[in-house]
Steps between C-alpha positions, in 0.01 A plus 500: 500500500343186636732217614444170331426196722822318400705808595317542825560124574874541435517800735332292775740204442790740541384606844500141623852395387837620606691407176424600133244276330563663156649178341236262610220765433583484131396139474216531752349806333462327159234254649290751687163625369346824588127468579204712590156430630179698531323520817306175552714294258598144611875469500541148613169286466427205734433278201865488370836432634685832586804530263632841604593721801390853472700796628255783559625841381168675544161418637342265758426137448288261710501124563164335556428149604190334332318232707176380332311817437681713753806710451722632771770765451822371670766768403563828332822572301635842423772670298839337543353159617567172323161331431382173366247229559787368718371157581434427131833660402699287743310168465424529131139419568153654472373656824194687621662851512458770248722807484333820343574874463291719733642807344659556153831309548840481311785275554742232378432138448792278588465143358513202742811350367686824480386584858612163640837506326593854641339413840724197543825597319536877513663711772365817350142474363453178686595682827221749419249225447597329821478820708180625338327156545592505869352845513185379333473211758525745785230724329288179455525447877390868568203459272394171679535667846288800382212258458509427875490876601190703583369707227647830643844332522462386137413833375784666696741244359399561145493882541859500641666215300306477175320844429495416138272217559262724693518775243480295180324165574110477510342465836342177382845345459623629835176379668556153350851490627382609851218236494225769541224643272571818300208666671631414848849634395341819357315548820811450715692744281230769547512444879882552482470821303266649763723404799 
């Protein structure tokens, strides 16, 4: 039987905290919303203030920055990540980033007010948020450092650390993230297969 996103989220929370969160979970769970998005769906548009944090239970999500007519992929998120249009979520303003599903995606929306309350005042669920956001920050730094690597190092990194991105995301999206054309990336991958 398939595990529901909220149950999956609770199991992940339990891994991060040393004490039982069952009491605060009762209150917290009531305000969560299970969501699902088809591949290509916009989750957080750049034209609205982001009102939720998304816990991804299944799928891959991408953040793209829009500047005039150009878009640049800045980050991939996978299962177990917390994801949001973070600048908009924190500053309560409209920004030029859009967050969308690159595969069919399931998860849980956590409203801004609920997230903030538990982040600031909870030693259970809040501890999970603080630890997970720190991990997200470190992942952000890794994704930024990837952009400065050579193409072979970039591919090696994705193959070893994020195989689901290589296996499930279109080459067009990966090429955009790397800053190369899809044709160039395809040629490079063909060369690697023959070596």
